[in-house]
C-alpha angles and dihedrals in degrees: 000000000000090000090052092051091048094051095046092046093049096049094042091047090050092052092045094048094047091048095049093043093053091047091049091050093050094045095048096043096043099032110149093356118122097203143122120231109207111214098171135345088275104032129065135170109229124162115230137157123227118204093176133062126266112353090358093292115161091013091143092053096051100033107117090015104077092144090061091054091044091055094045092048092047090052092052092043092052090052091051091047091053089048090051091052093048100045117102099210123083092215094057091043092053093045093049091046090056089052091049093049093047092046092051089050091058092042090056090053093050092047094046102040108008094248140054118259111236124183113151110100117186115186144167110208106309094342113098129191110224109278113258143172144225093278090057090050091054093046092050092044090052092048091049090049089052090050091050090048090052092050091048092049092048091049091048093049092048094059 
């Protein structure tokens, strides 16, 4: 069990630290500047603040109530953490730890500033994907890893 805790803590801490470091960098370098930094013809850095959940959904409901969203997210994150510690496969454990670390990164933002800092802007011409951050990348990567683990398990059981 100690090894499981160590692996989950290390992966989650890595995701959390990378997320918070990139947000700190963007906020300190672009503080008070309303500008777009073009990285490529499809990627910009643009600082934004999300008071809602994924892709800004339900922003109107949670705006002015960041503590409510913090508590809801912490409850879900705790459930995922328990799952990560109980699972017997390293792949699932790693995937869930990435989700926990990313989730905690966004919780810290909400607690500290009432909204999540977003800054990664993918676009194609005038079409823009909703702006996101490192925590979101870790959460999606963890979810994709869980999906891959499920497909692998299903394929193994079917043989």
